C-alpha positions as CSV (number, residue, x, y, z in Angstrom):
1,M,94.6,101.2,129.4
2,A,92.9,104.5,128.6
3,E,96.0,106.4,129.6
4,A,98.1,104.3,127.2
5,I,95.7,105.1,124.3
6,A,95.5,108.8,125.2
7,F,99.4,108.9,125.3
8,D,99.7,107.2,121.9
9,I,97.2,109.6,120.4
10,A,99.0,112.6,121.9
11,A,102.4,111.4,120.7
12,E,101.0,110.8,117.2
13,L,99.5,114.3,117.1
14,I,102.8,115.9,118.1
15,I,104.7,114.0,115.5
16,Q,102.1,115.0,112.8
17,L,102.1,118.6,113.8
18,S,105.9,119.0,114.3
19,S,106.9,117.4,111.0
20,P,105.8,120.3,108.8
21,A,107.3,122.9,111.2
22,L,110.6,121.1,111.2
23,S,110.6,120.9,107.4
24,Q,110.0,124.6,107.2
25,V,112.9,125.3,109.5
26,G,115.1,123.0,107.4
27,L,114.1,124.8,104.3
28,W,114.9,128.3,105.9
29,W,118.1,127.0,107.2
30,N,119.2,125.8,103.7
31,L,118.1,129.1,102.2
32,K,120.2,131.1,104.6
33,H,123.2,128.8,104.0
34,D,122.8,129.1,100.2
35,L,122.5,132.9,100.4
36,H,125.7,133.0,102.5
37,D,127.6,130.9,99.9
38,L,126.3,133.1,97.1
39,K,127.5,136.2,98.9
40,R,130.9,134.7,99.4
41,S,131.1,133.6,95.7
42,W,130.2,137.1,94.6
43,A,132.8,138.7,96.9
44,S,135.5,136.4,95.5
């Protein structure tokens, strides 16, 4: 029983900590893609 509670707490902690990190990666990825598109449009 205690192991299940500890596992649930650990899983929730991982989810809470990883969400902001994944959001930041997504923002940087979109920025990189947008800059690439901007360079292509300027070159055309």
